[in-house]
N, C-alpha and C positions, 0 to 999 in steps of 0.2 A: 611137653618137651620144652626145654629151655632154649633160649636163643643160641647159647654157646654150643649145645649139642647139635643144633640145626646147622650151624656153621661148619661143623666137623664132617658133614656128609655131603656138602656141596662145594663146588668150585666155580670159578669164573672163566668162561671161554671167551676169548677175544679173537675175532676174525680180521686178520691184518691186511688181506688183499682179496681180489676176486669180486664176485657179485655181492658178497656180504661184508665187504671191507667197512671197518668201523662198528659193526654190530657186536654187542656184548650180550652174552647169555649166561644164566646160572644153570649149571648141570649137576646131576647127582653123581657122586663117586661110586663106582662099582667095586665092591669088595675092598673099599678104602683106596682105590686108584682111579685116576682120570683116564679117559679114553685117548690113546695115541692117534686115533683116526676117527673122524666123525662125519656123518652125512647130514645134510640139511636140505629140506624141501623149501622151495620158494616159488611163487607164481611169477612168470615172466610173460608179460602180455597175455595173461589169462590162462597160461599153460603151466601145469606143475612141473618143475624142473629139479632134478637131483644134483646137488653139489657135494663134492668130497673135499675134506680138509684134513691135513696132516699136522701133527704137533711140530711146532718150531722151537719152543722153549717154555720153560716154567719159571715162576718166581713166587715168592711169598709177599703179599701186600697186606700189612696190618693183620697177620695171622691167617689169612685166607689164600688158598692156592689160586693162582692165575695162570692159565695156559694160553699161549698164543698159537694160533693155527694158520697155516699157509694153504692157499687154494691149490688143488690138484686139478688143473684144467684137462689133462689127458684122461682122467677117469670120470670126469663130470660131464653132464649133459651140456651140449653147446648153448651159448647165449651170446647176445651182442652187448658188450658193455655200453652203458649210456655215456653219451658225450663224445664217443669216438666216431670219426668219419663224418662229423657234421661240419 
């Protein structure tokens, strides 16, 4: 498989807020489309926690799809953001 065809089946997911703020992930397009809603698992103080993110917007960056996702606190497992309340 060439690099160009690999790029055609993946996109970049950017998490813009919440517990995964600043994290960037490469994800696979499903039937040529990105996911409008994604779930991510993360360990918070040793406990697996489920976080939900919804599509905020999309853009093309040098021929590759980038999707920004916003945290859905109401649907996600609770967590305590680091740095707050200290």
